[in-house]
C-alpha positions, 0 to 999 in steps of 0.5 A, spaced: 124 706 773 118 704 769 118 704 761 111 706 758 109 701 753 104 702 747 099 697 746 096 696 739 089 698 738 087 690 737 090 688 744 086 694 747 079 691 743 081 684 745 082 686 752 075 690 753 071 684 748 074 679 753 072 682 759 065 683 756 063 677 753 066 672 759 063 677 764 070 679 768 071 684 772 077 689 771 082 685 776 080 679 773 082 682 766 088 685 769 090 678 772 089 674 765 093 679 760 098 682 765 099 677 770 100 682 776 097 680 783 100 686 787 095 691 788 100 697 786 101 694 779 094 692 779 091 699 780 096 702 774 093 697 769 086 697 772 086 704 770 089 703 764 083 698 762 078 703 765 080 708 760 080 704 754 073 702 756 071 709 757 074 711 750 071 705 747 064 706 749 064 714 748 067 713 741 067 706 738 072 702 735 075 708 732 076 712 738 081 706 740 085 707 733 086 714 734 093 716 736 093 720 743 099 723 746 100 727 752 095 732 755 089 734 751 088 742 751 082 746 752 083 751 746 076 751 744 074 753 752 077 760 754 080 761 761 075 764 765 076 771 767 080 773 761 077 778 755 
């Protein structure tokens, strides 16, 4: 059973900045920071890295520092068909 790890905002930012400054791909960055080579493990970390990068691009460094737990809710959008 895999235990979820919590990564510091500094670690997330350092991964993204290193990836960009050294022109690394997702797979290369995963191998460098997590040391995994199997495709199943690599895919898990690769998707996490893509999420961090998307948050950084959309919200900046402040978005990385924002605490995110669980699923987001769509409270502002009413469910279609309900009145």
